[in-house]
C-alpha positions in Angstrom: 78.2 36.6 2.7 79.4 38.4 5.9 76.9 40.1 7.9 77.5 42.8 10.3 76.0 42.6 13.8 75.2 46.3 15.4 74.7 47.4 18.8 70.8 47.0 19.4 68.5 49.6 20.7 66.5 48.8 23.9 63.9 51.3 24.4 63.2 54.6 22.7 65.6 56.4 25.0 68.6 54.3 24.7 71.5 56.1 23.0 74.6 53.9 23.8 75.5 50.5 25.5 78.6 49.2 27.2 80.1 46.0 25.6 80.9 44.3 28.9 82.1 40.9 27.4 82.6 39.0 24.2 80.8 35.5 24.8 82.3 34.3 21.2 85.9 34.9 19.8 87.2 35.5 16.4 87.3 31.9 14.6 84.4 30.5 16.8 81.4 29.0 14.8 78.0 30.9 15.9 74.4 29.9 15.0 71.7 32.5 14.6 70.3 33.0 18.0 73.4 32.1 19.9 74.7 34.8 22.6 77.5 36.7 21.0 78.1 39.4 23.5 76.9 40.9 26.8 76.1 44.6 26.9 75.2 46.8 29.8 72.6 49.5 29.4 70.9 52.0 31.9 68.2 49.1 32.2 70.1 45.9 32.6 72.6 43.6 31.4 71.5 42.2 28.2 72.7 39.3 26.0 73.0 40.1 22.4 72.3 37.4 20.1 73.9 36.8 16.6 71.5 37.4 13.7 73.7 35.1 11.5 75.0 31.6 11.2 78.8 31.2 10.5 82.1 32.2 12.0 82.8 35.2 14.0 85.2 36.9 11.6 86.1 40.0 13.4 85.2 41.8 16.9 85.1 45.6 15.9 85.1 47.0 19.4 86.9 46.1 22.5 85.5 44.9 25.8 84.7 47.9 27.9 83.7 50.0 25.1 80.8 52.4 25.1 79.1 51.9 21.6 76.2 54.0 20.3 73.3 52.2 19.2 73.3 50.7 15.7 77.0 50.9 15.4 78.7 47.8 14.3 80.1 45.5 16.9 81.0 42.5 15.1 81.3 40.6 11.6 79.7 37.0 11.2 80.5 35.1 7.9 81.8 32.1 6.2 85.1 30.6 7.3 88.0 32.2 5.2 85.8 35.0 3.8 87.7 38.2 3.7 86.3 41.3 5.2 87.5 44.8 5.4 89.9 45.4 8.5 88.5 47.8 10.8 89.7 48.8 14.3 87.7 50.0 17.3 88.8 53.6 16.7 86.8 53.5 13.5 83.5 53.2 15.3 82.3 56.7 15.4 81.1 57.9 18.8 82.6 55.2 20.9 84.1 55.8 24.3 86.6 53.6 26.2 85.6 52.7 29.7 88.2 51.6 32.3 87.3 48.0 33.0 90.6 46.4 32.5 89.1 43.7 30.2 90.4 40.2 29.8 89.7 38.0 26.9 86.9 35.3 27.7 86.3 36.4 31.3 83.0 36.8 32.8 81.1 40.1 33.1 83.3 43.0 34.1 81.9 46.2 35.3 83.1 49.7 34.4 84.5 49.9 38.0 85.9 47.1 40.0 83.0 45.7 41.9 83.1 44.7 45.6 80.4 43.7 47.8 80.8 44.0 51.6 80.4 40.6 53.6 79.0 40.1 56.9 82.5 40.3 58.6 83.3 43.5 56.7 85.7 42.0 54.2 85.6 43.0 50.6 84.2 40.4 48.1 84.5 41.0 44.4 81.5 39.9 42.2 80.5 40.5 38.7 77.5 42.8 38.2 75.2 39.8 37.0 76.4 37.6 40.0 75.5 40.5 42.4 71.9 40.8 40.6 71.4 37.2 41.1 72.8 37.3 44.8 70.6 40.2 45.6 67.4 38.4 44.1 68.1 35.3 45.7 69.2 36.7 49.2 72.6 35.2 48.8 75.4 36.2 51.3 78.3 36.2 48.9 80.8 35.7 51.5 80.0 32.1 51.5 80.6 31.8 47.6 84.1 30.9 46.2 84.8 32.9 43.0 86.5 31.2 40.1 86.8 34.5 38.0 90.0 36.3 37.6 91.4 37.2 41.0 88.9 35.4 42.8 86.0 37.4 41.3 82.7 35.6 41.9 80.6 35.2 38.7 77.2 34.0 37.7 78.3 30.1 37.3 79.7 30.2 40.8 76.4 31.2 42.5 74.3 28.9 40.2 76.7 26.0 41.2 76.4 26.7 45.0 72.7 27.1 44.9 72.3 23.9 43.1 74.6 22.1 45.8 72.5 23.7 48.3 75.6 24.8 50.2 75.0 28.6 50.3 74.0 30.5 53.5 71.2 32.8 52.6 71.6 36.2 54.2 69.2 37.8 56.8 67.1 39.8 54.6 63.2 39.6 55.1 60.8 39.1 52.4 57.8 41.4 51.9 55.5 38.8 53.7 57.6 38.6 56.7 58.7 42.1 57.1 56.1 43.0 59.7 57.4 40.3 62.0 60.9 41.6 62.0 62.5 42.5 65.0 64.3 45.9 64.3 67.4 46.5 66.6 67.5 49.9 67.6 71.3 51.1 67.2 73.1 54.1 66.1 75.4 54.0 63.1 77.3 56.3 60.8 75.8 57.7 57.8 76.0 55.4 54.7 76.8 56.6 51.3 75.1 54.3 48.7 76.0 55.2 45.1 73.2 55.2 42.6 73.2 52.6 39.8 72.9 53.4 36.2 69.3 52.1 36.3 68.4 54.3 39.2 69.9 57.2 37.5 68.0 56.4 34.2 64.7 56.2 36.4 65.4 59.5 37.8 65.9 61.4 34.6 62.9 59.7 32.9 60.6 60.4 35.7 61.7 63.8 36.3 61.2 64.6 32.6 57.8 63.0 32.8 56.6 65.1 35.7 57.7 68.3 34.6 56.8 68.3 30.9 53.6 66.1 30.8 50.3 67.6 32.6 49.2 64.3 34.5 45.5 64.2 35.6 44.2 60.8 37.8 41.0 59.0 37.6 40.3 56.5 40.6 37.9 53.6 40.1 36.8 50.8 42.6 36.4 47.4 41.1 34.1 44.6 42.0 36.3 41.6 41.8 34.2 38.7 43.2 33.4 37.0 39.8 37.3 37.5 38.8 38.5 35.8 42.1 36.2 33.0 41.5 36.9 32.4 37.7 40.5 32.7 38.5 40.0 29.8 41.1 38.1 27.7 38.8 40.7 28.2 36.0 43.7 27.4 38.2 42.0 24.2 39.1 42.8 22.8 35.6 46.3 24.1 35.4 49.6 22.8 36.7 51.4 24.9 39.3 53.8 26.4 36.9 50.9 27.8 34.7 48.5 29.1 37.0 47.2 32.6 36.1 47.3 35.7 38.4 44.7 38.5 38.9 47.3 40.8 37.2 46.8 38.5 33.9 43.0 39.1 34.1 43.8 42.9 34.4 46.2 42.9 31.5 43.7 41.2 29.1 41.1 43.8 30.4 43.3 46.6 29.9 44.2 45.6 26.5 40.7 45.1 25.2 39.6 48.3 27.0 42.3 50.2 25.2 40.9 49.0 21.7 37.8 50.6 22.4 39.8 53.8 23.5 42.5 54.1 21.2 43.1 57.6 22.0 44.8 56.4 25.4 46.9 53.9 23.2 48.7 56.7 21.8 51.5 59.3 21.9 51.9 62.9 21.0 54.2 64.0 18.2 54.2 67.8 17.6 50.7 68.9 17.0 49.5 65.2 16.2 48.5 62.4 18.3 49.6 59.0 16.8 47.2 56.0 17.8 49.2 53.0 17.9 47.9 50.1 15.7 49.2 47.4 18.1 48.2 47.2 21.7 51.4 46.4 23.7 51.0 46.6 27.6 54.0 47.2 29.5 54.3 45.6 33.0 56.5 47.2 35.6 58.8 44.6 37.2 61.0 45.0 40.3 64.7 44.3 39.8 67.8 44.8 41.8 68.1 48.6 42.0 65.1 49.9 40.5 62.2 49.0 38.0 62.1 47.7 34.5 59.1 47.4 32.2 58.7 44.4 30.1 56.2 44.3 27.3 53.5 41.9 26.3 53.1 42.3 22.5 49.7 42.3 20.9 48.0 41.7 24.7 44.5 42.0 23.3 45.1 39.0 20.8 46.5 36.6 23.5 44.9 34.2 25.8 45.4 34.4 29.5 47.9 31.5 29.6 49.9 33.1 26.7 49.9 36.3 28.8 50.8 34.8 31.9 53.6 32.7 30.5 55.1 35.9 28.7 55.1 37.8 31.8 56.6 35.1 34.0 59.4 34.3 31.4 60.2 38.2 30.9 60.2 39.0 34.6 62.6 36.1 35.4 65.0 37.2 32.6 64.8 40.7 34.0 65.7 39.8 37.4 68.6 37.9 36.2 70.0 40.5 33.8 69.1 38.4 31.0 66.5 40.4 29.0 66.2 40.4 25.4 65.8 43.4 23.4 62.2 42.6 22.6 61.3 42.1 26.2 61.6 45.7 27.1 60.8 47.7 23.6 57.7 48.7 22.0 55.2 49.3 25.0 52.1 51.6 23.9 50.6 51.6 27.4 51.9 50.7 31.0 50.7 49.1 34.2 52.2 49.2 37.7 50.8 46.6 40.2 51.6 46.8 44.0 48.7 44.5 44.9 51.0 42.0 46.5 52.0 44.5 49.0 48.7 45.2 50.6 48.3 48.8 49.1 44.9 50.3 49.0 45.7 52.9 46.6 48.3 54.8 44.7 49.2 56.8 41.5 51.9 56.2 39.0 54.1 58.4 36.7 53.5 58.2 33.0 56.3 56.3 31.1 57.1 58.6 28.1 56.0 58.9 25.3 52.9 57.1 26.2 49.6 58.7 27.1 48.9 56.7 30.3 49.6 54.4 32.9 47.4 52.3 35.3 48.1 51.9 39.0 46.8 48.8 40.3 46.2 48.2 44.1 45.3 45.2 46.3 42.2 43.1 45.7 40.8 43.0 49.2 38.0 41.1 51.0 35.9 44.0 52.9 32.5 44.7 54.2 30.4 46.2 51.3 26.7 47.3 51.2 24.4 45.5 48.4 20.7 46.0 48.4 20.8 47.5 51.9 22.7 44.4 53.2 26.3 44.3 54.6 28.0 41.5 53.2 31.6 40.4 52.4 32.8 41.5 49.0 36.3 41.6 47.0 37.0 45.1 45.8 40.2 46.7 44.1 41.0 50.2 43.5 43.2 51.2 40.3 44.0 54.8 39.3 44.7 55.8 35.8 47.3 58.8 35.1 46.6 60.5 31.6 48.5 62.9 29.6 46.1 66.0 29.6 47.4 66.9 26.2 46.0 63.9 24.9 43.0 63.2 26.7 40.5 64.5 29.1 38.8 63.3 32.4 35.6 62.1 30.7 37.4 59.8 28.3 39.7 58.5 31.2 36.3 57.8 33.5 34.8 56.0 30.3 37.8 53.7 30.0 37.6 52.9 33.5 34.0 51.9 33.2 35.0 49.8 30.1 37.7 48.2 32.3 35.2 47.4 34.8 33.0 45.6 32.3 35.5 43.1 31.6 37.0 42.5 35.2 33.4 42.4 36.7 32.3 40.0 33.9 35.5 38.1 33.2 33.9 35.6 31.2 34.0 38.2 28.3 37.8 38.1 28.2 37.7 34.2 27.7 35.3 34.1 24.5 
């Protein structure tokens, strides 16, 4: 029996998505889980997987169409099966975006994309290609495009990277930026258009700060035992599976939320809904902004499971290949700037959640214990909480509970 594939919903605030490219065409065989199309949302370019096995019988919308969530986009069934004929105009609420789509072409943005090369020339590249180039610090002027009109697409960059022929641009990493010699020159003002992701971040954070009464509680954690345990654990793990400090923190946060369900909650009218699952969101830096990936049932997973999931989802996010389940369903969020040598900061709540934890750097500093000055590992973290749902005392108790796990990390392994 034929099955209709619909526009997926990625996050509670998504209302529509741009169908950028059909990966499969009418008449082609497709298996459940195979990529059917690529869509672009405020958050990322996402691959839509088929929920059925069979033959693509109909593509209901055209490439370059803005489609409401849950609206039908394609029909998959058995070869020769008859389906009702439907034209794109029958999809209620859809809007056509001028992308000048071509059949079976790589990703095409709603505006012809061009990237300035080092010599000032214009280099055409797809949005996904630009994301990969930005992440890998690749100079696109050194890549030959094989797409329509010489457009650079993902496979062009991947092929060049694998051959080792690319010239990396002069962008500096966070670790080396302090050694960067900044040329002092004057130049004209530069106008940088905001991305859809940056616009979405702006809308949500303005809404959060203007409608949610935030309050903040900071705690300093003793990290000596955790740093030593991490060292011992990683001695038994291969390089690709080593756990980070953040993995320990995510586990500790999840277990603490089980003790304080009022912080793993949301406000609906006059009621507080305490979530049955603990799904901790992790803010990930992507080209043009931030994205929150979600570890489902964080409290029930081992450290290695948490570590593996975060690495995989973060990689997909940076490559513009997130799956719907990667970014949906968080009940509490975290933001970690520890890798940037940050002493302390606060984060803005991610609606409709009750709180977010801002995690700073773990530092080895002089500390006083039993009247003696010694070296010790310390880390500050600040929780931001919706004052309509909770109060300072509960937030402080949550931070004490978190300290109990981080300062005695063996509790998280048993």
